[in-house]
C-alpha positions in Angstrom: 96.6 95.0 103.2 93.6 93.5 101.5 93.4 89.7 102.1 91.1 89.3 99.2 92.5 87.0 96.5 90.8 87.3 93.1 91.7 86.9 89.4 89.4 89.8 88.5 91.0 93.2 87.8 89.8 96.8 87.6 91.1 99.7 85.7 91.7 103.1 87.3 94.0 106.1 87.0 96.4 107.2 89.7 97.9 110.7 89.1 97.1 110.3 85.5 98.7 106.8 85.1 96.5 104.0 83.8 96.6 101.2 86.3 95.3 97.6 86.3 94.8 96.3 89.8 93.2 93.3 91.5 89.6 93.8 92.5 89.4 94.2 96.2 92.9 95.7 96.6 93.3 98.9 98.6 94.6 102.0 96.8 97.8 102.0 98.9 98.6 98.4 97.9 98.7 99.2 94.2 100.9 102.3 94.2 104.4 100.6 94.6 106.2 100.7 91.3 104.3 103.7 90.0 106.7 106.3 91.2 104.0 107.5 93.6 104.8 108.2 97.2 102.0 108.0 99.8 103.2 108.5 103.4 101.9 106.0 105.9 102.9 105.2 109.5 100.4 102.6 110.5 100.3 100.4 107.4 102.4 97.2 106.9 102.0 94.6 104.1 101.6 91.8 106.6 98.9 93.4 108.7 95.3 94.2 108.0 94.7 98.0 107.3 94.0 100.0 110.3 93.7 103.7 109.2 95.2 105.2 112.4 97.7 107.7 111.2 95.5 109.3 108.4 98.6 110.3 106.5 97.8 108.1 103.5 94.8 110.2 102.5 94.3 110.7 98.8 91.7 112.4 96.6 89.3 110.4 94.5 86.6 110.8 91.9 84.2 108.0 90.9 82.6 107.6 87.5 79.4 109.6 87.3 80.4 112.2 89.8 80.3 115.8 88.7 83.6 117.1 87.5 84.0 119.5 90.3 83.2 116.9 93.1 86.1 115.0 94.7 86.4 113.2 98.0 89.3 112.6 100.4 89.7 108.9 101.5 92.2 106.9 103.5 94.1 104.9 100.8 94.9 102.0 103.1 91.2 101.4 103.7 89.6 102.3 100.3 89.3 99.6 97.7 90.1 100.2 94.0 87.1 100.4 91.6 86.6 100.4 87.9 87.0 103.8 86.5 88.2 105.4 89.7 90.5 108.4 89.5 93.0 109.0 92.3 95.2 112.0 93.1 97.9 111.4 95.7 99.6 114.8 95.9 96.9 117.4 95.1 96.7 120.7 97.1 93.8 119.3 99.1 95.7 116.1 99.9 98.9 118.0 101.0 96.9 120.4 103.1 95.2 117.5 104.9 98.5 115.8 105.6 99.9 119.1 106.9 97.1 119.2 109.5 97.8 115.6 110.5 101.5 116.2 110.8 100.9 119.5 112.8 98.9 117.5 115.3 101.5 114.7 115.5 104.3 117.1 116.0 102.4 118.4 119.1 101.8 114.9 120.4 105.3 113.6 119.9 107.6 116.6 119.6 110.7 114.4 120.3 110.1 112.2 117.2 112.7 112.7 114.4 110.5 110.7 112.1 107.5 113.0 112.5 109.8 116.1 112.3 111.3 114.9 109.0 107.9 114.1 107.5 106.7 117.5 108.6 109.6 119.3 106.9 108.6 117.6 103.7 105.2 119.2 103.9 106.4 122.6 105.2 105.5 122.0 108.8 108.6 122.9 110.7 106.8 123.7 114.0 103.5 122.7 115.5 100.8 125.3 115.9 99.4 123.5 118.9 100.6 123.2 122.5 103.3 120.5 122.6 102.9 117.6 125.0 105.8 117.5 127.5 107.1 114.1 126.7 110.0 112.2 125.3 107.7 109.4 124.2 107.4 109.0 120.4 104.5 106.6 120.3 101.8 107.8 117.9 99.3 105.0 118.7 99.5 103.4 115.3 98.9 100.0 116.9 101.4 98.2 114.6 103.1 96.7 117.7 99.7 95.4 119.0 98.7 94.0 115.7 102.0 92.4 114.9 102.2 90.7 118.3 98.7 89.3 117.7 99.8 88.2 114.2 102.6 86.0 115.5 100.3 84.5 118.1 101.4 86.1 121.4 99.0 89.0 122.2 101.4 90.3 124.7 100.9 94.0 123.8 97.7 95.9 124.3 96.2 99.4 124.0 95.5 100.7 127.5 93.1 103.4 128.6 91.2 105.7 126.2 91.2 109.1 124.5 94.3 111.3 125.1 95.4 109.0 127.9 95.7 106.0 125.6 99.0 104.1 125.6 100.4 100.7 124.7 101.9 98.3 127.3 102.5 94.7 128.0 100.0 93.8 130.8 101.0 90.2 130.7 104.8 90.1 130.9 104.8 86.3 130.6 103.3 86.5 127.1 106.3 88.5 125.8 109.0 86.4 124.1 111.4 89.2 123.4 111.3 88.6 119.6 111.7 92.4 118.8 109.0 92.3 116.2 107.2 95.2 117.8 110.4 97.3 118.1 111.6 96.5 114.6 108.2 97.5 113.0 107.5 100.6 115.1 107.6 103.5 112.6 108.8 106.0 115.2 111.2 103.9 117.2 109.1 104.3 120.3 109.9 100.9 121.9 113.4 100.9 123.6 115.3 97.7 123.9 118.8 96.3 124.6 119.6 93.9 121.8 122.6 91.9 123.2 124.2 92.9 126.5 126.3 90.0 127.7 123.9 87.4 126.4 120.9 89.3 127.6 118.1 91.1 125.8 115.8 93.7 127.6 112.5 95.0 126.3 109.2 96.0 128.0 110.8 95.8 131.4 111.7 92.2 131.0 115.1 90.5 130.6 115.6 87.5 128.4 118.5 85.0 127.9 119.8 84.8 124.4 120.4 81.6 122.4 123.4 81.6 120.0 124.5 79.3 117.3 127.3 77.2 118.8 129.1 77.1 115.4 128.8 80.7 114.2 128.1 82.6 117.4 125.1 84.3 115.8 122.2 85.2 118.0 119.1 83.1 117.2 116.8 84.7 119.6 115.6 84.4 123.2 114.9 81.1 124.8 111.3 82.0 124.9 111.3 82.8 121.2 113.0 79.5 120.3 110.4 77.7 122.3 107.6 79.6 120.6 109.0 78.7 117.2 109.2 75.1 118.2 105.7 75.1 119.5 104.4 76.8 116.3 106.2 74.2 114.2 104.7 71.3 116.2 101.2 72.8 116.0 101.6 72.9 112.2 102.7 69.2 112.1 106.2 70.1 111.0 109.2 68.2 112.0 111.3 70.2 114.4 115.0 69.6 115.0 115.9 68.3 118.4 118.8 70.8 118.7 117.7 74.2 117.7 121.2 75.6 118.3 122.4 74.2 114.9 119.5 75.4 112.9 120.5 79.1 112.4 119.7 79.3 108.7 116.2 77.9 109.2 115.4 79.9 112.3 116.7 83.1 110.9 114.9 82.6 107.5 111.6 82.6 109.3 112.8 84.8 112.2 110.0 87.2 113.2 112.5 90.0 113.7 114.6 89.4 110.6 113.5 91.7 107.7 109.8 90.9 108.0 107.7 91.7 105.0 104.6 89.8 105.9 104.1 89.4 109.6 100.7 87.7 109.4 102.0 85.3 106.9 104.6 83.9 109.3 102.6 80.8 110.1 105.2 78.1 109.7 108.5 79.3 111.2 110.5 76.1 110.8 111.0 74.3 107.5 110.2 70.6 107.4 113.3 68.7 108.0 113.7 65.7 105.7 
C-alpha cells in the first residue's frame, strides 16, 4: 500500500475503463470497485508493498511508447501515472501468472490455496519436481511484516535461497495474538485457538484472558499487557481492569478482522 497522501490525481485506463486515482497510489490499490480481479498473496492494505509472490503482474503502456510495445510490471509496486494504460488479464499476463503458479505448486504441493488458484489459470499439475513437504509457506513475509507493524518483531526470515524459512527466534517476543496466522494467505501457521483456556502457536503456550461477564476470549495475557503498554505509550488512559473492556479491546484487537495492520497504533480508546 502506498503511504503517500496527496490531493493530486492522475487519469489512466484499466482494462479500457477510465480511472481517476490519487497520484502516488499503486495500481493494485486503485482496482477495487472496478470489477477487476488481480490475484495477490503477499499484499495487504495495512502493510507496505513487498512484491514477493509476483502474481499481481499486469501489462502497461505509457504515453509516447510505440503501440506495439508493452511491459509487465508488479501492480503492488508500480505507481499510477497520467495517461497510463493497464491490462490486468491479457494473454501475456495470464501466461506469466501460470508460470508463477506452476512454480508455487512445486514448492507447496499441499496448499489448497495454490491449487485452487492454479486451476483458475489452467495449471492443474506442476511441470517441475515437487518438494516433498506438507508445509504451505510461500515466503510472502506477511507474517514477518505484520508482526513488525504491531511492534513485536517476533517473527523473522531465516537462512537464504531455497532453504529460506520463517520462524520465531525469540519466543519471548511472541504474544500469541494470532495476527500472523490470521493474515497468512496459505494457512501455513498452525495454532490451537482455545484448548481449556490455552492457546498454542509457534511452539509456545499462552494463557487466555476472558471477559468475566460474557465469557468471550479477549486474548492472551501477553497480548493484553502489550495492548496496555501501547496505550500507555500513546498517553491514553487505560482501564485498570481489562477484563471488563471486551468491546474496546476487541474493536482494536489485532486478530479481529484486521484491515490495516500498520494503522493499529492506538489499541485502546481513551476512557473518559
